C-alpha positions as CSV (number, residue, x, y, z in Angstrom):
1,M,0.8,6.7,8.9
2,W,1.5,5.9,5.3
3,A,4.0,8.6,4.7
4,A,6.8,6.2,5.5
5,L,5.5,3.6,3.1
6,W,4.9,5.6,0.0
7,G,6.9,8.7,0.8
8,A,10.1,7.4,-0.9
9,L,8.8,7.2,-4.4
10,W,12.2,6.9,-6.2
11,A,13.0,3.5,-7.8
12,L,15.9,1.6,-6.4
13,S,18.9,1.2,-8.7
14,A,22.0,-0.9,-8.5
15,C,25.5,-0.2,-9.8
16,D,27.2,-2.6,-12.2
17,A,28.7,-5.6,-10.4
18,G,32.0,-5.4,-12.3
19,D,33.8,-7.8,-14.7
20,D,34.8,-10.2,-11.9
21,A,31.4,-10.6,-10.3
22,P,29.3,-13.7,-11.0
23,G,26.7,-13.2,-13.7
24,R,23.0,-12.9,-13.2
25,D,22.7,-16.4,-14.6
26,G,24.7,-17.8,-11.7
27,A,27.8,-18.5,-13.8
28,P,31.2,-18.1,-11.9
29,P,33.5,-15.4,-13.1
30,D,36.2,-16.2,-15.7
31,G,39.0,-18.2,-14.1
32,A,36.9,-20.1,-11.6
33,T,37.5,-23.9,-11.8
34,D,35.3,-26.9,-11.2
35,A,37.4,-27.7,-8.1
36,T,36.6,-24.2,-6.7
37,A,32.9,-24.7,-7.3
38,A,33.0,-28.1,-5.7
39,A,34.8,-26.8,-2.6
40,D,32.3,-24.0,-2.2
41,A,29.4,-26.4,-2.5
42,S,30.8,-28.6,0.2
43,L,30.3,-25.8,2.7
44,G,26.5,-26.2,2.4
45,P,23.5,-25.2,0.2
46,P,23.9,-22.2,-2.1
47,V,22.5,-18.8,-1.3
48,G,18.8,-18.9,-2.0
49,A,18.3,-22.6,-1.3
50,R,16.3,-24.0,1.7
51,C,18.4,-25.0,4.7
52,E,18.0,-26.5,8.1
53,A,20.9,-25.1,10.1
54,G,24.6,-24.3,9.9
55,R,26.7,-22.9,7.2
56,C,25.8,-22.1,3.6
57,A,28.0,-21.8,0.5
58,A,29.3,-18.5,-1.0
59,G,29.5,-16.8,2.4
60,G,25.8,-17.3,3.2
61,D,24.0,-18.1,6.5
62,C,20.9,-20.1,7.2
63,V,18.3,-17.6,8.3
64,G,14.6,-18.7,8.8
65,G,15.2,-21.8,6.8
66,R,16.7,-20.1,3.8
67,C,20.4,-19.6,2.9
68,T,21.0,-15.8,2.5
69,R,23.6,-13.1,2.8
70,P,23.4,-9.4,3.7
71,C,23.0,-6.9,0.8
72,L,22.5,-3.2,0.0
73,G,21.2,-3.7,-3.5
74,D,20.6,-6.4,-6.2
75,A,24.2,-6.1,-7.3
76,D,25.1,-7.9,-4.0
77,C,22.9,-10.8,-5.0
78,P,24.3,-11.8,-8.5
79,E,23.0,-15.5,-8.4
80,A,20.2,-16.3,-10.8
81,D,16.6,-15.5,-9.6
82,L,17.8,-13.7,-6.4
83,I,17.0,-10.1,-5.3
84,C,17.9,-7.9,-2.4
85,V,15.0,-7.7,0.0
86,G,14.5,-4.9,2.6
87,A,17.5,-2.7,1.7
88,A,15.2,0.4,1.4
89,Q,14.9,0.5,5.2
90,G,18.4,-0.7,6.0
91,L,20.5,-3.8,5.6
92,G,18.7,-6.2,3.3
93,Q,19.1,-10.0,2.6
94,C,19.4,-11.9,-0.7
95,A,16.3,-14.0,-1.3
96,P,14.5,-15.8,-4.2
97,A,12.3,-13.6,-6.3
98,C,8.5,-14.1,-6.2
99,G,5.4,-12.5,-7.6
100,A,2.9,-13.8,-5.0
101,A,2.7,-15.8,-1.8
102,G,2.2,-19.0,-3.8
103,D,5.7,-18.7,-5.2
104,C,7.3,-19.2,-1.7
105,A,7.4,-22.0,0.8
106,A,4.4,-22.3,3.2
107,D,6.3,-20.8,6.1
108,E,7.5,-17.7,4.1
109,I,5.9,-14.5,2.7
110,C,6.5,-12.7,-0.6
111,A,7.8,-9.4,0.8
112,T,7.1,-6.6,-1.7
113,E,10.1,-4.9,-3.3
114,A,8.8,-3.5,-6.6
115,P,5.8,-3.7,-8.9
116,G,5.1,-7.4,-9.4
117,L,8.3,-8.4,-7.6
118,G,9.0,-9.6,-4.1
119,G,11.3,-11.9,-2.2
120,C,10.6,-15.1,-0.4
121,V,11.6,-14.5,3.3
122,A,10.7,-15.8,6.7
123,P,8.3,-13.6,8.8
124,G,10.0,-11.4,11.3
125,P,9.5,-11.7,15.1
126,G,7.3,-8.6,15.6
127,A,3.5,-9.0,15.8
128,A,1.1,-6.3,14.6
129,G,1.6,-3.1,16.6
130,A,5.1,-4.0,17.7
131,A,7.7,-1.3,17.6
132,C,10.1,-1.7,14.6
133,E,13.0,0.1,12.9
134,G,12.9,-1.9,9.7
135,S,10.8,-4.4,7.7
136,A,12.9,-7.4,8.9
137,A,11.5,-6.9,12.5
138,C,7.9,-7.5,11.5
139,A,5.9,-10.8,10.9
140,S,4.3,-9.0,7.9
141,R,7.7,-7.6,6.7
142,V,6.1,-4.2,6.6
143,C,7.2,-1.5,9.1
144,S,5.4,1.8,8.8
145,E,6.4,4.8,11.0
146,G,7.9,2.6,13.6
147,V,5.0,0.1,13.9
148,C,4.6,-3.4,12.4
149,L,1.5,-3.8,10.3
150,A,-0.7,-6.9,10.3
151,P,-0.8,-9.1,7.2
152,C,-4.2,-9.8,5.6
153,A,-5.7,-11.8,2.7
154,G,-9.0,-9.8,2.5
155,P,-11.3,-7.3,4.2
156,G,-12.5,-9.9,6.8
157,D,-9.0,-10.3,8.1
158,C,-8.6,-6.8,9.6
159,P,-10.1,-5.5,12.8
160,A,-12.6,-2.6,13.1
161,D,-11.4,0.8,11.9
162,T,-8.8,-0.7,9.6
163,A,-8.8,-1.8,5.9
164,C,-6.9,-4.4,4.0
165,L,-4.5,-2.5,1.7
166,A,-3.1,-4.4,-1.3
167,L,0.6,-4.0,-1.9
168,H,2.2,-5.5,-5.0
169,T,2.8,-9.0,-3.7
170,Q,1.1,-9.0,-0.2
171,S,-1.6,-7.1,1.8
172,V,-1.5,-5.4,5.2
173,C,-4.1,-3.8,7.5
174,V,-4.0,0.0,7.8
175,T,-6.0,2.5,9.8
176,A,-9.2,3.6,8.0
177,G,-12.2,5.9,8.5
178,A,-15.6,6.4,6.9
179,G,-14.8,8.6,3.8
180,A,-16.1,7.3,0.5
181,D,-14.3,7.7,-2.9
182,E,-13.4,11.3,-3.6
183,A,-14.5,12.5,-0.1
184,P,-12.3,15.3,1.2
185,C,-9.4,14.1,3.4
186,T,-6.1,15.1,4.9
187,R,-4.8,11.6,5.8
188,G,-5.5,7.9,5.0
189,A,-7.2,7.4,8.3
190,D,-10.1,9.6,7.0
191,C,-10.9,7.2,4.2
192,A,-12.7,3.8,4.1
193,T,-9.9,2.5,1.9
194,G,-7.1,3.9,4.1
195,V,-5.8,5.9,1.2
196,C,-5.9,9.8,0.8
197,R,-4.2,11.2,-2.3
198,G,-4.5,14.8,-3.6
199,G,-6.9,15.8,-0.8
200,R,-9.5,13.2,-1.8
201,C,-10.1,9.6,-0.7
202,T,-9.0,7.1,-3.4
203,T,-7.8,3.5,-3.5
204,T,-5.0,1.2,-4.8
205,C,-5.1,-0.1,-8.3
206,A,-3.5,-3.6,-8.6
207,D,-5.4,-4.2,-11.8
208,G,-4.4,-0.9,-13.3
209,A,-7.9,0.5,-13.4
210,C,-9.1,3.7,-11.7
211,D,-12.3,5.7,-11.6
212,H,-13.0,9.4,-11.4
213,D,-10.5,10.4,-14.1
214,R,-7.6,9.2,-12.0
215,V,-4.6,7.3,-13.4
216,C,-2.9,4.2,-11.9
217,R,0.7,4.9,-10.8
218,P,2.9,2.1,-9.5
219,Y,5.3,2.9,-6.7
220,Q,7.9,0.7,-5.0
221,Q,5.4,-1.1,-2.7
222,L,1.9,-0.4,-4.1
223,A,0.0,1.2,-7.0
224,L,-2.3,4.1,-6.3
225,C,-5.0,6.0,-8.2
226,E,-3.6,9.5,-8.6
227,R,-5.0,12.7,-10.2
228,R,-2.8,14.2,-12.9
229,C,-2.6,18.0,-13.1
230,A,-1.0,20.8,-15.1
231,D,-1.1,23.3,-12.2
232,T,-2.3,23.7,-8.7
233,A,-5.6,25.4,-9.8
234,G,-6.6,22.0,-11.3
235,C,-6.4,20.1,-8.0
236,G,-9.1,21.9,-6.1
237,P,-9.2,22.7,-2.3
238,G,-6.9,20.8,-0.1
239,A,-4.4,19.9,-2.7
240,A,-1.5,21.2,-4.8
241,C,0.1,20.2,-8.1
242,A,3.6,18.7,-7.7
243,L,6.2,16.7,-9.6
244,V,6.3,13.1,-8.2
245,A,8.9,10.7,-9.7
246,G,8.8,12.5,-13.1
247,L,5.0,13.0,-13.5
248,T,2.8,15.9,-12.2
249,Q,-0.1,14.9,-9.9
250,C,-2.2,16.4,-7.1
251,V,-0.7,16.0,-3.6
252,T,-2.6,16.6,-0.3
253,R,-1.9,19.9,1.5
254,G,-1.2,19.9,5.2
255,A,-2.3,22.2,8.0
256,G,1.1,23.8,8.7
257,A,1.1,27.7,8.6
258,P,4.1,29.6,7.2
259,G,7.1,29.1,9.4
260,A,5.7,25.9,11.0
261,A,8.1,22.9,11.3
262,C,7.7,20.3,8.6
263,D,9.2,17.1,7.2
264,S,7.5,17.0,3.8
265,P,5.2,19.1,1.5
266,S,2.1,17.3,2.9
267,D,2.8,19.0,6.3
268,C,2.3,22.5,4.9
269,A,-0.7,24.5,3.8
270,S,1.6,26.0,1.1
271,A,2.6,22.5,0.0
272,V,6.2,23.6,0.2
273,C,8.5,22.4,3.1
274,G,11.6,24.6,2.8
275,A,15.2,23.5,3.1
276,D,15.3,25.0,6.6
277,G,12.6,22.6,7.8
278,A,9.8,25.2,7.9
279,C,6.7,25.6,5.8
280,A,7.3,28.3,3.1
281,T,5.4,31.5,2.9
282,P,3.3,32.3,-0.2
283,C,4.5,35.3,-2.2
284,A,3.9,37.4,-5.3
285,V,6.1,36.6,-8.3
286,D,7.6,40.1,-8.3
287,G,8.7,40.0,-4.7
288,G,7.4,40.4,-1.2
289,C,9.9,38.1,0.6
290,P,12.1,39.1,3.5
291,A,15.8,39.8,3.1
292,G,17.8,36.7,2.2
293,Q,14.9,35.1,0.4
294,A,13.6,35.1,-3.2
295,C,10.1,34.4,-4.5
296,L,10.5,31.2,-6.4
297,T,7.8,29.6,-8.5
298,D,7.3,25.9,-9.1
299,L,4.2,23.6,-9.7
300,T,2.8,24.3,-6.3
301,G,2.8,28.1,-6.7
302,S,5.1,30.9,-5.6
303,T,6.8,30.9,-2.2
304,C,9.7,32.5,-0.4
305,R,12.8,30.4,-0.3
306,P,16.3,31.1,1.0
307,A,18.4,32.4,-1.9
308,G,21.8,34.0,-2.7
309,S,23.7,35.1,-5.8
310,A,25.7,32.0,-7.1
311,A,24.7,30.8,-10.6
312,A,23.8,27.2,-11.6
313,G,26.8,24.9,-11.5
314,A,28.8,27.1,-9.0
315,P,30.1,25.4,-5.9
316,C,27.9,25.8,-2.8
317,A,27.5,24.6,0.8
318,A,23.9,25.4,1.4
319,D,20.7,26.6,-0.4
320,P,21.1,30.3,0.5
321,D,24.3,30.4,-1.5
322,C,22.4,29.9,-4.8
323,A,20.2,32.3,-6.8
324,S,17.9,29.3,-7.5
325,G,17.5,28.7,-3.7
326,L,18.8,25.1,-4.3
327,C,22.3,23.8,-3.5
328,A,22.2,20.5,-5.4
329,A,24.6,18.4,-3.3
330,G,27.6,20.8,-3.6
331,R,26.7,22.6,-6.9
332,C,24.0,25.2,-7.4
333,G,21.1,23.7,-9.2
334,E,18.3,25.4,-11.1
335,G,14.8,24.6,-12.4
336,C,14.6,22.3,-15.4
337,A,11.0,22.2,-16.6
338,A,12.4,22.1,-20.2
339,D,14.8,19.2,-19.3
340,A,17.8,21.4,-20.0
341,C,20.7,21.4,-17.6
342,P,24.3,22.6,-17.7
343,A,26.9,20.1,-18.6
344,G,27.4,17.4,-15.9
345,L,24.0,17.9,-14.4
346,R,20.7,16.0,-15.0
347,C,17.0,17.1,-14.6
348,T,15.8,15.4,-11.4
349,G,12.3,15.3,-10.0
350,F,11.3,16.2,-6.5
351,L,8.0,16.8,-4.8
352,T,8.5,20.6,-5.1
353,G,9.7,20.6,-8.7
354,A,12.4,19.5,-11.1
355,Y,16.0,20.7,-10.6
356,C,19.5,20.0,-12.1
357,F,21.5,17.5,-10.0
358,A,24.6,15.5,-10.9
359,P,24.3,11.8,-11.9
360,C,26.8,9.3,-10.5
361,R,27.9,5.7,-10.4
362,D,29.4,5.6,-6.9
363,D,30.2,7.8,-3.9
364,A,33.6,8.7,-5.3
365,E,32.0,10.7,-8.2
366,C,30.1,13.0,-5.7
367,P,31.4,16.0,-3.7
368,A,32.5,15.2,-0.1
369,A,29.2,16.4,1.3
370,A,27.2,14.1,-0.9
371,F,26.7,10.4,-1.6
372,C,25.5,8.4,-4.6
373,D,21.8,7.9,-3.8
374,P,20.3,5.0,-5.9
375,R,16.6,5.9,-5.1
376,F,15.9,8.4,-7.8
377,A,13.7,7.5,-10.7
378,E,16.2,9.1,-13.1
379,G,19.0,6.9,-11.9
380,P,21.7,7.2,-9.1
381,T,22.2,10.8,-8.2
382,C,24.6,12.8,-6.0
383,F,22.5,13.8,-3.0
384,W,23.3,15.4,0.4
385,R,24.7,13.2,3.1
386,G,22.8,13.3,6.3
387,V,24.1,14.7,9.6
388,V,23.7,11.7,11.8
389,G,27.1,10.3,12.8
390,D,28.3,6.7,12.9
391,D,26.0,4.4,14.9
392,G,23.4,7.1,15.4
393,R,19.7,6.3,14.8
394,C,18.4,6.5,11.3
395,A,15.4,5.6,9.1
396,A,17.1,5.9,5.6
397,H,20.5,6.0,4.0
398,G,20.1,9.8,3.4
399,D,20.0,10.4,7.2
400,C,23.6,9.3,7.7
401,A,26.9,11.2,7.2
402,S,28.3,7.8,5.9
403,G,25.4,7.5,3.4
404,R,24.4,4.1,4.7
405,C,21.7,3.1,7.3
406,A,21.0,-0.5,8.5
407,D,19.0,-1.9,11.4
408,G,18.1,1.7,12.4
409,R,21.8,2.7,12.9
410,C,24.2,4.7,10.6
411,L,27.0,2.4,9.4
412,P,30.7,3.6,9.7
413,A,32.6,3.3,6.4
414,C,35.6,1.1,6.4
415,P,37.7,1.7,3.2
416,D,40.8,0.3,5.0
417,G,38.9,-2.9,6.0
418,R,39.0,-2.1,9.7
419,C,36.1,-1.6,12.1
420,P,35.8,-0.7,15.8
421,G,35.1,-3.4,18.4
422,D,33.9,-6.8,17.3
423,R,32.3,-5.7,14.1
424,A,33.3,-6.9,10.6
425,C,33.9,-4.8,7.5
426,V,31.5,-6.0,4.9
427,A,32.2,-5.3,1.2
428,F,29.1,-4.4,-1.0
429,A,28.9,-3.5,-4.7
430,T,29.1,0.2,-4.0
431,G,31.6,0.3,-1.1
432,A,32.5,-1.2,2.3
433,W,30.9,-0.4,5.7
434,C,31.1,-1.8,9.2
435,S,27.9,-3.8,9.5
436,P,26.1,-4.4,12.8
437,T,26.3,-8.1,11.9
438,P,28.1,-10.3,11.0
439,R,30.7,-10.0,13.8
440,V,34.3,-11.1,13.7
441,S,35.6,-14.5,14.9
442,G,35.6,-14.7,18.7
443,A,32.8,-12.2,19.3
444,A,29.7,-13.1,21.3
445,C,26.8,-14.3,19.2
446,E,23.3,-15.7,19.4
447,G,23.3,-17.7,16.1
448,D,25.1,-18.4,12.9
449,G,23.6,-15.4,11.2
450,A,25.5,-13.1,13.6
451,C,29.0,-14.3,12.6
452,A,31.2,-13.4,9.7
């Protein structure tokens, strides 16, 4: 169940706001006058302030008792002490930063965004167990694999067969079992703590301390006790060594046989989910793979991958075009264990190894088939656009051909400022997209937050 929560281990990044954007200290850009500021303030409270109803200043709306505006990253929230909350699962909202629930109003929660950092937001409408497509739909502000999780303050707050799992700024109830620390496991539900990492039951580590020679690693929503490794042999049965956000650690092997459908390495017994969506077949370093594949070696071991003849840096459309078996968003990549990449590429970590990909600042710097993905630990990186068309269902930005997902739907791009129907074109720091809300003047609405 927790693959959706900690599966995306890349840190969020935001592009520079630009010379004309307000500063992080809340100061207006050069050229703004006192009269302009006064006129803006007359519209209502500023974004981030508490409100009762109606309009807010600076294009904000009163949502859940707080003035806010939609965002895709922190660059869209330049006011002092504001961050973008919930953008990892779609369209976010600007909210005051917090470190714990006590930093927020009594009717708000401190929704986790990063280690030690959350945003003060109102609970969503969905109770525990309700279906969800994003965190904003849940009372706990945590949606995992399409289901809202229940908030908790300690072990006594969760029902039987669940455990209270500590995130960075809040806690939620997760499915749990009977496995003690270091007991063999294949999923969190096998463990009393609700956490299975590297084939063994372990726990979170909010205080930074871990037992059993594990190290505490902070991810976007929580910190986990992980086992470091130099190779797969050091991980023991049920696990494999892989590169995760720049560091090697043991990851849990799945049950999938060679050729079985997979979504991630943890689905496969080989710990390698191929580009074709199938579990890779183990092989000998000197060959043994069928035609059209090569035996490629990374931290998890040697497996057959689709491969061609194009060298690193050459144009490509798919993995089988490249001798490395990796088409890195339009250019053939290669392994980079020594941190050495051809000019214009950067060593980038994935669960299956480290490869040369192109860094970027915005979508315009990437090939047509790629978008500038901000979620990599190394910084924004050109990565494949998804295949889901405009308004199709999505779970993350990478699912969409437009490169942007919000409220469970792929957003159409609107570089010309025009959108179909009654939807408005909303400009963000990295581009403009047709947002599900706000809607244009005259369109049907249920509240102020739905209107541009």
